[in-house]
C-alpha positions as CSV (number, residue, x, y, z in Angstrom):
1,M,78.1,2.9,99.0
2,D,77.3,-0.2,97.2
3,P,80.5,-2.4,97.0
4,C,79.5,-3.7,93.9
5,A,78.6,-0.3,92.3
6,G,79.5,0.2,88.6
7,V,82.1,2.9,87.5
8,K,79.3,4.9,86.2
9,E,77.5,4.9,89.6
10,L,80.9,6.0,91.3
11,N,81.7,8.7,89.0
12,S,78.2,10.3,89.4
13,N,78.7,10.3,93.3
14,F,82.1,11.6,92.5
15,N,82.2,14.3,90.1
16,T,80.1,17.3,91.4
17,I,81.4,19.7,89.0
18,S,81.5,20.2,85.3
19,V,84.1,21.8,83.2
20,Y,83.0,23.1,79.8
21,P,84.0,23.5,76.9
22,N,86.5,21.0,77.0
23,P,88.8,21.4,74.8
24,C,88.8,25.2,74.7
25,S,90.8,28.1,73.4
26,E,90.6,31.1,75.7
27,Y,88.4,30.3,78.6
28,F,86.2,27.7,80.5
29,Y,83.4,27.5,82.7
30,I,83.0,25.5,85.9
31,K,79.5,24.6,87.2
32,S,78.7,22.7,90.3
33,S,75.9,20.7,91.3
34,M,76.7,20.9,95.1
35,K,75.3,24.0,97.0
36,E,78.7,25.3,97.5
37,E,82.1,24.3,96.1
38,E,85.6,25.6,96.4
39,G,88.4,24.4,94.4
40,I,91.7,25.2,92.6
41,V,93.1,25.0,89.0
42,V,96.4,23.6,88.7
43,N,99.0,23.1,85.6
44,E,100.8,20.1,84.9
45,L,103.7,21.1,87.3
46,G,101.2,21.1,90.2
47,Q,101.2,25.1,90.6
48,V,98.2,26.5,91.6
49,V,97.2,29.0,88.7
50,A,93.6,29.8,89.8
51,R,91.3,29.4,93.0
52,F,87.4,29.5,92.5
53,E,84.2,29.4,94.4
54,V,81.1,28.5,92.8
55,K,77.5,28.1,93.9
56,E,74.9,25.5,92.9
57,D,73.8,25.9,89.2
58,E,76.2,28.9,89.0
59,A,78.9,29.1,86.2
60,K,82.4,30.5,86.9
61,K,84.1,31.9,84.1
62,I,88.2,31.2,84.2
63,V,90.4,33.1,81.6
64,G,94.0,34.1,81.3
65,L,95.5,30.5,81.1
66,R,98.2,29.6,78.5
67,R,98.0,26.5,76.3
68,G,98.3,23.4,78.0
69,I,97.0,20.7,80.2
70,Y,95.3,21.6,83.5
71,F,93.5,20.1,86.3
72,V,90.2,21.4,88.1
73,I,90.3,20.0,91.7
74,T,87.9,20.2,94.4
75,N,87.4,18.1,97.5
76,R,85.2,15.7,95.7
77,S,86.3,15.9,91.9
78,R,89.2,16.1,89.8
79,L,88.6,16.9,86.0
80,K,91.4,17.6,82.9
81,I,91.0,20.5,81.1
82,I,92.8,21.3,77.9
83,I,93.5,24.8,76.5
84,G,94.7,24.6,72.8
85,D,94.7,27.5,70.0
């Protein structure tokens, strides 16, 4: 890693997953650019509410979560997702 790397460069190396749509109302998808990625979805209290495994270029649908703010966490990524009305 280049010690003078910009924020954009660091983020592109760090975030290997994408979450969409965000914000959402009933469900969201998780997609990975890695060959295989495992992770968890946690609520604001840090409670694990879902676990997932997703392969490269595959989208995993996450359903059944209540309104609120959640975090999608893998070994290399941490993203915030908002579930609203």
